[in-house]
C-alpha positions as CSV (number, residue, x, y, z in Angstrom):
1,M,0.0,0.0,0.0
2,S,1.2,3.5,-0.8
3,K,2.7,5.6,2.0
4,P,0.9,8.9,2.8
5,A,1.9,11.7,0.6
6,S,3.3,13.5,3.7
7,A,5.9,10.7,4.1
8,K,7.2,11.3,0.6
9,S,9.0,14.1,-1.1
10,A,6.9,17.2,-1.5
11,A,5.1,18.2,-4.7
12,P,7.2,20.5,-6.9
13,S,4.4,23.0,-7.3
14,A,0.8,23.6,-6.3
15,R,-0.7,22.7,-9.6
16,S,1.2,19.4,-9.7
17,R,0.1,18.3,-6.2
18,V,-2.3,15.4,-6.2
19,K,-5.5,16.7,-4.6
20,R,-7.9,13.8,-5.3
21,V,-6.8,10.8,-3.1
22,P,-3.5,12.4,-2.3
23,D,-2.0,9.3,-0.7
24,R,-1.7,8.0,-4.3
25,G,0.7,10.8,-5.2
26,H,4.4,10.2,-5.7
27,Y,6.9,13.0,-6.3
28,D,10.3,11.2,-6.1
29,R,12.5,10.8,-9.2
30,E,12.8,7.0,-8.8
31,T,9.0,6.5,-9.0
32,L,8.5,9.0,-11.8
33,H,11.2,7.5,-13.9
34,A,10.0,3.9,-13.4
35,V,6.5,4.8,-14.6
36,L,7.8,6.7,-17.7
37,D,10.3,3.9,-18.6
38,A,7.5,1.3,-18.6
39,G,5.5,3.2,-21.2
40,Y,5.7,4.1,-24.9
41,V,2.9,6.6,-25.6
42,C,2.1,9.9,-24.0
43,H,-0.6,12.5,-24.7
44,V,0.6,16.1,-25.1
45,A,-1.9,18.8,-24.4
46,F,-1.5,22.4,-25.5
47,S,-3.5,25.3,-26.9
48,Q,-3.4,26.6,-30.4
49,D,-5.5,29.6,-31.6
50,D,-7.6,29.3,-28.4
51,Q,-8.4,25.6,-29.2
52,P,-7.4,22.9,-26.8
53,V,-5.5,20.1,-28.6
54,V,-4.3,16.7,-27.3
55,I,-2.0,14.7,-29.4
56,P,-0.8,11.1,-28.7
57,T,2.8,10.5,-29.6
58,A,5.7,8.2,-28.8
59,Y,8.1,9.4,-26.1
60,W,11.3,8.4,-24.3
61,R,13.2,9.6,-21.3
62,E,16.8,10.7,-20.9
63,G,17.9,11.7,-17.4
64,D,15.3,14.1,-16.1
65,H,13.8,15.0,-19.5
66,L,11.0,13.6,-21.5
67,Y,11.6,13.6,-25.2
68,I,9.3,13.5,-28.2
69,H,9.9,13.9,-31.9
70,G,8.0,14.7,-35.1
71,S,7.9,16.5,-38.4
72,T,9.2,20.0,-38.4
73,K,6.0,21.0,-40.1
74,S,3.6,19.4,-37.6
75,R,1.4,21.8,-35.7
76,M,2.4,20.2,-32.4
77,A,6.1,20.5,-33.0
78,M,5.9,24.1,-34.2
79,A,3.7,25.2,-31.3
80,L,5.9,23.5,-28.7
81,A,9.1,24.8,-30.3
82,K,7.7,28.3,-29.9
83,G,7.3,27.8,-26.1
84,A,3.6,27.0,-25.8
85,P,2.7,25.8,-22.3
86,A,2.1,22.0,-22.3
87,C,0.8,19.2,-20.1
88,V,1.9,15.7,-20.8
89,A,0.2,12.5,-19.5
90,V,1.3,8.9,-19.4
91,T,-1.0,6.2,-18.2
92,L,-0.4,2.5,-17.7
93,L,-3.3,0.2,-16.9
94,D,-2.5,-2.6,-14.5
95,G,-6.0,-4.1,-13.8
96,L,-9.7,-3.7,-13.4
97,V,-10.9,-3.4,-9.8
98,L,-14.3,-5.0,-9.5
99,A,-16.1,-4.1,-6.3
100,R,-19.3,-5.1,-4.6
101,S,-20.9,-1.7,-5.5
102,A,-20.9,0.2,-8.7
103,F,-19.5,3.3,-7.0
104,H,-16.3,1.5,-5.9
105,H,-15.4,0.0,-9.2
106,S,-12.0,1.3,-10.2
107,M,-8.7,0.5,-12.0
108,N,-5.2,-0.2,-10.8
109,Y,-2.9,2.1,-12.7
110,R,0.4,4.0,-12.8
111,S,0.4,7.5,-14.3
112,V,2.6,10.6,-14.7
113,V,1.4,14.1,-15.4
114,A,4.0,16.8,-16.2
115,F,3.7,20.5,-16.8
116,G,6.1,22.9,-18.5
117,R,7.4,24.1,-21.8
118,F,9.3,22.0,-24.3
119,E,12.6,23.1,-25.8
120,Q,13.9,22.2,-29.2
121,V,16.9,19.8,-29.0
122,P,19.9,21.3,-31.0
123,D,21.3,19.5,-34.0
124,D,24.5,18.5,-32.2
125,H,22.4,16.3,-29.9
126,K,19.5,15.4,-32.2
127,M,21.1,12.3,-33.7
128,A,22.1,10.9,-30.3
129,A,18.5,11.5,-29.2
130,L,17.1,9.7,-32.2
131,E,19.4,6.8,-31.5
132,A,18.2,6.7,-27.8
133,F,14.6,6.6,-29.1
134,T,15.3,3.7,-31.4
135,E,17.2,1.8,-28.7
136,R,14.2,2.5,-26.3
137,L,11.9,0.7,-28.7
138,A,14.2,-2.2,-29.4
139,P,17.7,-2.3,-27.8
140,G,20.3,-3.3,-30.4
141,R,18.2,-2.0,-33.3
142,W,20.3,1.2,-34.1
143,A,23.4,-0.8,-35.1
144,E,21.5,-2.8,-37.7
145,I,19.5,-0.1,-39.5
146,R,20.2,2.8,-41.8
147,G,20.3,6.0,-39.8
148,P,18.5,9.3,-40.9
149,N,20.0,10.9,-44.1
150,K,20.4,14.6,-44.3
151,Q,16.9,15.3,-45.6
152,E,15.3,13.1,-43.0
153,F,17.4,14.6,-40.3
154,K,16.5,18.1,-41.3
155,A,12.8,17.2,-41.5
156,T,12.7,15.8,-38.0
157,M,12.3,17.9,-34.8
158,V,13.2,16.6,-31.4
159,L,11.8,18.3,-28.3
160,R,12.3,17.7,-24.6
161,L,10.4,18.7,-21.5
162,P,12.2,19.0,-18.1
163,L,10.6,16.8,-15.5
164,T,10.9,19.5,-12.9
165,E,7.1,19.8,-12.4
166,A,5.9,16.2,-12.7
167,T,3.8,13.9,-10.5
168,A,3.2,10.2,-10.5
169,K,-0.2,8.8,-9.3
170,I,-0.6,5.1,-8.6
171,R,-3.4,2.9,-7.5
172,R,-2.7,-0.7,-6.3
173,G,-4.6,-3.3,-4.5
174,P,-8.2,-4.7,-4.1
175,P,-11.5,-3.0,-4.0
176,K,-12.3,-0.6,-1.1
177,D,-15.9,-1.5,-0.4
178,D,-18.0,0.0,2.3
179,V,-18.5,-2.2,5.3
180,E,-22.3,-2.5,4.7
181,D,-21.6,-4.0,1.2
182,M,-19.2,-6.7,2.3
183,A,-22.0,-9.3,2.6
184,I,-23.2,-8.9,-0.9
185,P,-22.8,-12.4,-2.6
186,V,-20.9,-11.2,-5.7
187,W,-17.3,-11.9,-6.8
188,A,-15.0,-9.0,-6.0
189,G,-11.3,-8.5,-6.7
190,V,-8.8,-7.4,-9.4
191,L,-8.7,-8.6,-13.0
192,P,-5.0,-8.0,-13.8
193,F,-4.0,-6.4,-17.1
194,A,-0.6,-7.5,-18.4
195,P,0.2,-5.9,-21.8
196,G,3.1,-7.4,-23.8
197,F,4.4,-8.1,-27.2
198,A,3.1,-11.0,-29.2
199,A,5.0,-13.1,-31.8
200,P,6.7,-10.8,-34.4
201,E,5.0,-10.6,-37.8
202,A,7.5,-10.3,-40.6
203,D,7.1,-7.8,-43.5
204,P,5.6,-9.7,-46.4
205,L,8.4,-8.2,-48.5
206,Q,11.0,-9.5,-46.1
207,K,14.0,-11.1,-47.8
208,P,13.8,-14.9,-47.4
209,G,16.2,-16.3,-44.8
210,T,16.4,-13.1,-42.8
211,A,16.8,-14.2,-39.2
212,L,14.7,-12.7,-36.4
213,P,17.0,-10.6,-34.2
214,G,17.7,-11.8,-30.7
215,Y,16.6,-8.6,-29.1
216,L,13.1,-9.0,-30.6
217,K,12.9,-12.5,-29.2
218,A,13.8,-11.0,-25.8
219,L,11.1,-8.4,-26.1
220,T,8.5,-11.1,-27.0
221,R,9.5,-13.2,-23.9
222,R,9.3,-10.1,-21.7
């Protein structure tokens, strides 16, 4: 069970403090990084021309920064590069919590919400960042593939958000039913959700005899 929020490190700001069920809030780097490193997709929220926009995109973490990338002509990349305030959310589902009452049904999850402004990664670090992204997806992949050419490199923007104002929120454990509902004769508990990679499906145009890389076998087993 989570420790009370008061027993952990303090929230970095008022707006990043967990207010609803505060004992689920975590502000330490170790927990934040662990949640981020377990995911692949984040949702980036920003405002453009007074219109709220939320874009799902792949991400990765280096140190205390969250990185994303995209086309230099995408509206998200252009807005964030200009310093638009942003909010990033990552959510990992761990299970469905089935209670004895409708009100107490819930989910077990791990999540991170971060506030701030992205900065554009300079060209002298961009290639290393793209390598880190590729290695995040499949460790060992970068050494086997063709890297970006000059045109592809120029057309790609990499942005990073400092995790100075980030919060993790985690729910674990069984249902929290009211005492008066405990006698209801219905099954209650947790239905675990365990995402993972299935068997790789080769490109139909794959050259015959091409072996499946060992690192993909390892990802499938994981």
